[in-house]
PAROFI-331152 format. One record per residue: residue in one letter; residue number from 0; x, y, z of N, C-alpha, C, O in turn. Coordinates in steps of 0.02 Angstrom, whole numbers, m for minus. Example, Ala and Ser with C-alpha at 12.3 -4.5 7.8 and 13.67 -1.06 7.14 Angstrom:
PAROFI-331152
+---+-----+--------+--------+--------+--------+---------+--------+--------+--------+--------+--------+--------+--------+
: r :   k :  neast : nnorth :    nup : caeast : canorth :   caup :  ceast : cnorth :    cup :  oeast : onorth :    oup :
+---+-----+--------+--------+--------+--------+---------+--------+--------+--------+--------+--------+--------+--------+
: a :   0 :    660 :   m284 :    390 :    615 :    m225 :    390 :    660 :   m165 :    390 :    712 :   m166 :    423 :
: s :   1 :    642 :   m112 :    354 :    684 :     m53 :    357 :    645 :      2 :    394 :    670 :     57 :    402 :
+---+-----+--------+--------+--------+--------+---------+--------+--------+--------+--------+--------+--------+--------+
***
This chain:
PAROFI-331152
+---+-----+--------+--------+--------+--------+---------+--------+--------+--------+--------+--------+--------+--------+
: r :   k :  neast : nnorth :    nup : caeast : canorth :   caup :  ceast : cnorth :    cup :  oeast : onorth :    oup :
+---+-----+--------+--------+--------+--------+---------+--------+--------+--------+--------+--------+--------+--------+
: x :   0 :   3935 :  m4769 :   1415 :   3970 :   m4707 :   1400 :   3923 :  m4660 :   1364 :   3889 :  m4681 :   1318 :
: x :   1 :   3920 :  m4595 :   1384 :   3875 :   m4548 :   1351 :   3898 :  m4533 :   1280 :   3957 :  m4535 :   1265 :
: x :   2 :   3850 :  m4517 :   1237 :   3869 :   m4499 :   1168 :   3904 :  m4432 :   1166 :   3896 :  m4393 :   1213 :
: x :   3 :   3942 :  m4418 :   1113 :   3974 :   m4352 :   1107 :   3922 :  m4297 :   1103 :   3865 :  m4310 :   1084 :
: x :   4 :   3941 :  m4236 :   1120 :   3895 :   m4180 :   1119 :   3863 :  m4173 :   1050 :   3895 :  m4180 :    999 :
: x :   5 :   3798 :  m4159 :   1051 :   3762 :   m4148 :    989 :   3738 :  m4210 :    955 :   3707 :  m4206 :    902 :
: x :   6 :   3750 :  m4269 :    983 :   3729 :   m4330 :    950 :   3676 :  m4368 :    987 :   3654 :  m4421 :    963 :
: x :   7 :   3653 :  m4345 :   1043 :   3602 :   m4382 :   1078 :   3593 :  m4358 :   1149 :   3617 :  m4304 :   1168 :
: x :   8 :   3559 :  m4398 :   1188 :   3544 :   m4380 :   1256 :   3595 :  m4409 :   1305 :   3611 :  m4469 :   1301 :
: x :   9 :   3620 :  m4368 :   1352 :   3663 :   m4394 :   1404 :   3624 :  m4441 :   1450 :   3562 :  m4440 :   1448 :
: x :  10 :   3657 :  m4480 :   1491 :   3623 :   m4530 :   1533 :   3567 :  m4505 :   1577 :   3518 :  m4541 :   1585 :
: x :  11 :   3571 :  m4446 :   1607 :   3520 :   m4425 :   1655 :   3471 :  m4374 :   1626 :   3447 :  m4331 :   1662 :
: x :  12 :   3457 :  m4378 :   1562 :   3409 :   m4333 :   1531 :   3441 :  m4270 :   1504 :   3501 :  m4258 :   1514 :
: x :  13 :   3402 :  m4231 :   1469 :   3428 :   m4170 :   1439 :   3462 :  m4185 :   1373 :   3468 :  m4243 :   1353 :
: x :  14 :   3484 :  m4134 :   1341 :   3519 :   m4141 :   1277 :   3579 :  m4095 :   1278 :   3574 :  m4038 :   1300 :
: x :  15 :   3635 :  m4118 :   1254 :   3696 :   m4078 :   1252 :   3712 :  m4061 :   1179 :   3704 :  m4104 :   1135 :
: x :  16 :   3734 :  m4001 :   1167 :   3753 :   m3979 :   1100 :   3820 :  m3942 :   1105 :   3838 :  m3915 :   1157 :
: x :  17 :   3855 :  m3941 :   1050 :   3916 :   m3901 :   1045 :   3912 :  m3863 :    979 :   3880 :  m3886 :    932 :
: x :  18 :   3944 :  m3806 :    975 :   3940 :   m3766 :    914 :   4006 :  m3732 :    899 :   4048 :  m3725 :    943 :
: x :  19 :   4012 :  m3710 :    838 :   4068 :   m3666 :    820 :   4050 :  m3595 :    840 :   3994 :  m3581 :    861 :
: x :  20 :   4098 :  m3551 :    833 :   4086 :   m3483 :    856 :   4056 :  m3438 :    803 :   4040 :  m3380 :    818 :
: x :  21 :   4046 :  m3461 :    741 :   4019 :   m3418 :    689 :   3946 :  m3401 :    703 :   3909 :  m3440 :    733 :
: x :  22 :   3926 :  m3342 :    681 :   3856 :   m3321 :    690 :   3809 :  m3369 :    656 :   3757 :  m3386 :    684 :
: x :  23 :   3825 :  m3390 :    595 :   3782 :   m3436 :    558 :   3778 :  m3504 :    594 :   3724 :  m3534 :    596 :
: x :  24 :   3834 :  m3528 :    620 :   3834 :   m3591 :    657 :   3791 :  m3589 :    719 :   3756 :  m3637 :    735 :
: x :  25 :   3794 :  m3534 :    755 :   3754 :   m3526 :    816 :   3680 :  m3523 :    798 :   3640 :  m3556 :    831 :
: x :  26 :   3662 :  m3483 :    747 :   3592 :   m3479 :    727 :   3565 :  m3547 :    706 :   3510 :  m3566 :    725 :
: x :  27 :   3604 :  m3584 :    668 :   3583 :   m3650 :    645 :   3574 :  m3698 :    703 :   3524 :  m3733 :    707 :
: x :  28 :   3623 :  m3700 :    748 :   3620 :   m3745 :    805 :   3558 :  m3732 :    848 :   3521 :  m3778 :    863 :
: x :  29 :   3549 :  m3670 :    867 :   3494 :   m3655 :    913 :   3426 :  m3656 :    878 :   3376 :  m3670 :    910 :
: x :  30 :   3424 :  m3642 :    814 :   3362 :   m3650 :    776 :   3340 :  m3723 :    776 :   3281 :  m3737 :    786 :
: x :  31 :   3388 :  m3768 :    766 :   3373 :   m3840 :    767 :   3354 :  m3862 :    838 :   3305 :  m3899 :    846 :
: x :  32 :   3390 :  m3839 :    887 :   3375 :   m3858 :    957 :   3305 :  m3835 :    977 :   3268 :  m3874 :   1007 :
: x :  33 :   3288 :  m3774 :    960 :   3222 :   m3748 :    978 :   3167 :  m3787 :    942 :   3115 :  m3802 :    971 :
: x :  34 :   3179 :  m3804 :    879 :   3129 :   m3842 :    841 :   3120 :  m3912 :    868 :   3064 :  m3936 :    874 :
: x :  35 :   3175 :  m3945 :    886 :   3172 :   m4014 :    910 :   3149 :  m4019 :    983 :   3115 :  m4066 :   1002 :
: x :  36 :   3169 :  m3971 :   1023 :   3156 :   m3976 :   1095 :   3096 :  m3934 :   1118 :   3070 :  m3945 :   1172 :
: x :  37 :   3076 :  m3887 :   1077 :   3020 :   m3844 :   1096 :   3039 :  m3787 :   1142 :   2996 :  m3747 :   1160 :
: x :  38 :   3101 :  m3782 :   1162 :   3125 :   m3729 :   1205 :   3191 :  m3749 :   1237 :   3211 :  m3807 :   1236 :
: x :  39 :   3223 :  m3699 :   1266 :   3287 :   m3711 :   1299 :   3282 :  m3684 :   1370 :   3267 :  m3625 :   1381 :
: x :  40 :   3296 :  m3727 :   1419 :   3293 :   m3709 :   1489 :   3360 :  m3686 :   1517 :   3362 :  m3646 :   1564 :
: x :  41 :   3414 :  m3711 :   1489 :   3480 :   m3697 :   1517 :   3530 :  m3690 :   1461 :   3533 :  m3731 :   1415 :
: x :  42 :   3570 :  m3637 :   1464 :   3626 :   m3627 :   1418 :   3689 :  m3619 :   1460 :   3690 :  m3578 :   1506 :
: x :  43 :   3740 :  m3658 :   1445 :   3805 :   m3650 :   1477 :   3854 :  m3627 :   1423 :   3870 :  m3665 :   1378 :
: x :  44 :   3876 :  m3565 :   1428 :   3927 :   m3538 :   1383 :   3995 :  m3554 :   1414 :   4015 :  m3522 :   1463 :
: x :  45 :   4029 :  m3602 :   1385 :   4095 :   m3622 :   1410 :   4143 :  m3620 :   1350 :   4165 :  m3672 :   1326 :
: x :  46 :   4157 :  m3560 :   1328 :   4196 :   m3551 :   1268 :   4259 :  m3512 :   1283 :   4258 :  m3467 :   1325 :
: x :  47 :   4312 :  m3530 :   1250 :   4374 :   m3492 :   1258 :   4429 :  m3526 :   1220 :   4422 :  m3583 :   1197 :
: x :  48 :   4483 :  m3491 :   1212 :   4540 :   m3521 :   1178 :   4582 :  m3470 :   1143 :   4570 :  m3409 :   1146 :
: x :  49 :   4633 :  m3494 :   1110 :   4680 :   m3453 :   1073 :   4723 :  m3498 :   1031 :   4709 :  m3558 :   1025 :
: x :  50 :   4775 :  m3471 :   1003 :   4818 :   m3511 :    959 :   4877 :  m3542 :    997 :   4912 :  m3585 :    970 :
: x :  51 :   4887 :  m3521 :   1058 :   4942 :   m3548 :   1097 :   5007 :  m3510 :   1088 :   5059 :  m3532 :   1112 :
: x :  52 :   5005 :  m3454 :   1053 :   5067 :   m3417 :   1041 :   5091 :  m3379 :   1102 :   5150 :  m3361 :   1105 :
: x :  53 :   5048 :  m3367 :   1149 :   5065 :   m3334 :   1212 :   5102 :  m3268 :   1202 :   5153 :  m3255 :   1235 :
: x :  54 :   5077 :  m3227 :   1157 :   5107 :   m3161 :   1150 :   5087 :  m3117 :   1209 :   5034 :  m3126 :   1238 :
: x :  55 :   5130 :  m3071 :   1225 :   5115 :   m3026 :   1280 :   5066 :  m2972 :   1260 :   5053 :  m2962 :   1200 :
: x :  56 :   5040 :  m2937 :   1308 :   4990 :   m2885 :   1296 :   5016 :  m2833 :   1246 :   4981 :  m2815 :   1198 :
: x :  57 :   5077 :  m2811 :   1256 :   5107 :   m2760 :   1213 :   5119 :  m2785 :   1142 :   5115 :  m2747 :   1094 :
: x :  58 :   5132 :  m2850 :   1135 :   5149 :   m2878 :   1069 :   5088 :  m2901 :   1029 :   5094 :  m2916 :    970 :
: x :  59 :   5030 :  m2905 :   1060 :   4970 :   m2928 :   1025 :   4943 :  m2872 :    980 :   4926 :  m2818 :   1005 :
: x :  60 :   4939 :  m2885 :    915 :   4913 :   m2835 :    870 :   4836 :  m2839 :    867 :   4806 :  m2881 :    900 :
: x :  61 :   4806 :  m2796 :    827 :   4733 :   m2793 :    824 :   4703 :  m2859 :    799 :   4649 :  m2878 :    822 :
: x :  62 :   4736 :  m2893 :    754 :   4709 :   m2956 :    728 :   4704 :  m3008 :    784 :   4656 :  m3046 :    787 :
: x :  63 :   4754 :  m3011 :    827 :   4754 :   m3058 :    883 :   4697 :  m3041 :    931 :   4660 :  m3085 :    954 :
: x :  64 :   4690 :  m2977 :    947 :   4637 :   m2955 :    993 :   4567 :  m2967 :    962 :   4521 :  m2987 :    998 :
: x :  65 :   4560 :  m2955 :    898 :   4496 :   m2965 :    865 :   4477 :  m3039 :    866 :   4419 :  m3055 :    880 :
: x :  66 :   4524 :  m3083 :    853 :   4510 :   m3155 :    855 :   4491 :  m3176 :    926 :   4444 :  m3215 :    935 :
: x :  67 :   4527 :  m3152 :    975 :   4512 :   m3170 :   1045 :   4443 :  m3144 :   1065 :   4406 :  m3179 :   1100 :
: x :  68 :   4426 :  m3084 :   1043 :   4360 :   m3056 :   1059 :   4305 :  m3097 :   1026 :   4254 :  m3111 :   1056 :
: x :  69 :   4317 :  m3117 :    964 :   4269 :   m3159 :    928 :   4256 :  m3225 :    965 :   4199 :  m3246 :    972 :
: x :  70 :   4310 :  m3256 :    987 :   4303 :   m3321 :   1021 :   4273 :  m3313 :   1090 :   4225 :  m3348 :   1108 :
: x :  71 :   4300 :  m3268 :   1130 :   4283 :   m3265 :   1200 :   4223 :  m3222 :   1219 :   4193 :  m3231 :   1272 :
: x :  72 :   4205 :  m3174 :   1176 :   4149 :   m3130 :   1192 :   4091 :  m3140 :   1143 :   4036 :  m3156 :   1164 :
: x :  73 :   4104 :  m3131 :   1079 :   4049 :   m3135 :   1031 :   4016 :  m3203 :   1028 :   3956 :  m3208 :   1016 :
: x :  74 :   4053 :  m3257 :   1039 :   4022 :   m3323 :   1039 :   3971 :  m3328 :   1096 :   3918 :  m3358 :   1087 :
: x :  75 :   3987 :  m3300 :   1153 :   3941 :   m3300 :   1210 :   3881 :  m3256 :   1196 :   3824 :  m3275 :   1211 :
: x :  76 :   3892 :  m3197 :   1167 :   3838 :   m3152 :   1151 :   3790 :  m3185 :   1101 :   3729 :  m3182 :   1109 :
: x :  77 :   3817 :  m3216 :   1049 :   3775 :   m3247 :    998 :   3733 :  m3304 :   1026 :   3673 :  m3308 :   1011 :
: x :  78 :   3763 :  m3346 :   1066 :   3725 :   m3402 :   1096 :   3671 :  m3376 :   1143 :   3615 :  m3400 :   1143 :
: x :  79 :   3689 :  m3327 :   1184 :   3641 :   m3299 :   1232 :   3583 :  m3266 :   1195 :   3525 :  m3276 :   1213 :
: x :  80 :   3599 :  m3228 :   1145 :   3547 :   m3194 :   1105 :   3500 :  m3245 :   1072 :   3440 :  m3233 :   1068 :
: x :  81 :   3527 :  m3301 :   1049 :   3487 :   m3352 :   1015 :   3437 :  m3386 :   1062 :   3382 :  m3403 :   1041 :
: x :  82 :   3455 :  m3395 :   1125 :   3411 :   m3431 :   1171 :   3371 :  m3385 :   1217 :   3326 :  m3409 :   1253 :
: x :  83 :   3385 :  m3321 :   1217 :   3354 :   m3276 :   1266 :   3278 :  m3277 :   1265 :   3248 :  m3281 :   1319 :
: x :  84 :   3245 :  m3273 :   1207 :   3171 :   m3275 :   1210 :   3144 :  m3339 :   1243 :   3097 :  m3336 :   1283 :
: x :  85 :   3173 :  m3396 :   1226 :   3151 :   m3459 :   1257 :   3168 :  m3460 :   1331 :   3128 :  m3483 :   1372 :
: x :  86 :   3226 :  m3436 :   1348 :   3248 :   m3435 :   1418 :   3202 :  m3392 :   1460 :   3185 :  m3410 :   1516 :
: x :  87 :   3182 :  m3335 :   1434 :   3137 :   m3291 :   1471 :   3068 :  m3324 :   1479 :   3039 :  m3325 :   1533 :
: x :  88 :   3043 :  m3351 :   1424 :   2977 :   m3383 :   1425 :   2975 :  m3442 :   1474 :   2926 :  m3451 :   1509 :
: x :  89 :   3028 :  m3482 :   1476 :   3030 :   m3542 :   1516 :   3062 :  m3531 :   1585 :   3066 :  m3577 :   1625 :
: x :  90 :   3084 :  m3470 :   1597 :   3117 :   m3452 :   1661 :   3178 :  m3496 :   1674 :   3190 :  m3519 :   1730 :
: x :  91 :   3216 :  m3507 :   1622 :   3276 :   m3547 :   1626 :   3336 :  m3506 :   1650 :   3328 :  m3452 :   1678 :
: x :  92 :   3395 :  m3533 :   1640 :   3456 :   m3501 :   1664 :   3510 :  m3500 :   1611 :   3510 :  m3541 :   1565 :
: x :  93 :   3555 :  m3452 :   1616 :   3614 :   m3447 :   1574 :   3674 :  m3444 :   1620 :   3677 :  m3401 :   1665 :
: x :  94 :   3722 :  m3488 :   1609 :   3783 :   m3490 :   1649 :   3842 :  m3474 :   1603 :   3850 :  m3507 :   1552 :
: x :  95 :   3881 :  m3424 :   1621 :   3941 :   m3406 :   1582 :   4003 :  m3427 :   1621 :   4012 :  m3408 :   1679 :
: x :  96 :   4046 :  m3465 :   1588 :   4107 :   m3490 :   1618 :   4166 :  m3455 :   1584 :   4167 :  m3448 :   1523 :
: x :  97 :   4214 :  m3433 :   1624 :   4273 :   m3401 :   1597 :   4335 :  m3427 :   1634 :   4329 :  m3470 :   1677 :
: x :  98 :   4392 :  m3400 :   1617 :   4453 :   m3420 :   1651 :   4503 :  m3362 :   1652 :   4490 :  m3309 :   1621 :
: x :  99 :   4557 :  m3371 :   1685 :   4610 :   m3322 :   1689 :   4639 :  m3307 :   1619 :   4668 :  m3255 :   1608 :
: x : 100 :   4630 :  m3354 :   1574 :   4655 :   m3346 :   1505 :   4622 :  m3286 :   1470 :   4650 :  m3261 :   1422 :
: x : 101 :   4564 :  m3265 :   1493 :   4530 :   m3208 :   1462 :   4571 :  m3144 :   1468 :   4556 :  m3095 :   1432 :
: x : 102 :   4620 :  m3142 :   1511 :   4660 :   m3082 :   1520 :   4713 :  m3072 :   1467 :   4740 :  m3017 :   1459 :
: x : 103 :   4729 :  m3124 :   1429 :   4778 :   m3119 :   1375 :   4744 :  m3144 :   1311 :   4707 :  m3193 :   1313 :
: x : 104 :   4755 :  m3111 :   1256 :   4717 :   m3126 :   1196 :   4731 :  m3193 :   1163 :   4686 :  m3219 :   1129 :
: x : 105 :   4787 :  m3222 :   1172 :   4805 :   m3282 :   1133 :   4841 :  m3333 :   1176 :   4887 :  m3366 :   1152 :
: x : 106 :   4821 :  m3339 :   1238 :   4860 :   m3376 :   1287 :   4863 :  m3451 :   1276 :   4917 :  m3481 :   1283 :
: x : 107 :   4809 :  m3484 :   1257 :   4808 :   m3556 :   1254 :   4772 :  m3580 :   1192 :   4728 :  m3546 :   1166 :
: x : 108 :   4789 :  m3640 :   1168 :   4755 :   m3668 :   1109 :   4684 :  m3687 :   1125 :   4648 :  m3711 :   1081 :
+---+-----+--------+--------+--------+--------+---------+--------+--------+--------+--------+--------+--------+--------+
***
């Protein structure tokens, strides 16, 4: 069985990491990854979520939209920005994954 993300190498090589959405958490994670690995060839941004309250578009206030933007957009921007110099140097790839949930600010936990 492969180790949990961030604790070691998966069976077929490479290293998997997971991070929180905070700017400091992203900087710390990718700073460590770059130091330990010497570069990053692939970044998969697979982030999303909400509180599960399923409020409608009209009922979502600014705080709900701000939280959703922080989770679904800024987390991707921060991770991409952190690896971009290495990705360009190594000619790697960045894959962004999203879902239909992105259309509502607080759709799912």
